[in-house]
C-alpha positions, 0 to 999 in steps of 0.5 A: 500499499502506498502512503496516505492510502488508508482513511486513518492515514490521511487523517494522520497526515492532516494532524495539525492542519485546519480541516473542515468537518460536516455533521449529520445535523448539518453543521459545519465546523472548521478547526485545527486537528489535533487528535483522533482514534480508531472511532474517528472521534476528533479533537479540534483547536480554534474551532469555528461553526460555519455556514455558507463560509461565514462564521456563526461563532467561535467554539475554541477547542472541541471534542467531536463524537465520530458517529456524528461526522459524515465528512472530514476534509482538509480546507484549502 
């Protein structure tokens, strides 16, 4: 297998970088990915709730339970 070919490898390469997370409830959160586990529970730093690219509120440090996540993407 090549580097970054498995989902957890991709998440590991995104550690320390800003990611966009979309949740099942329709909310989007961006923040610096600090940690994750095999259940895709994630910890973000300097996070913000976003809607249509606009910041709704600043959340700071957050823990997001993996079963609420539908998408994790590095932001550009």
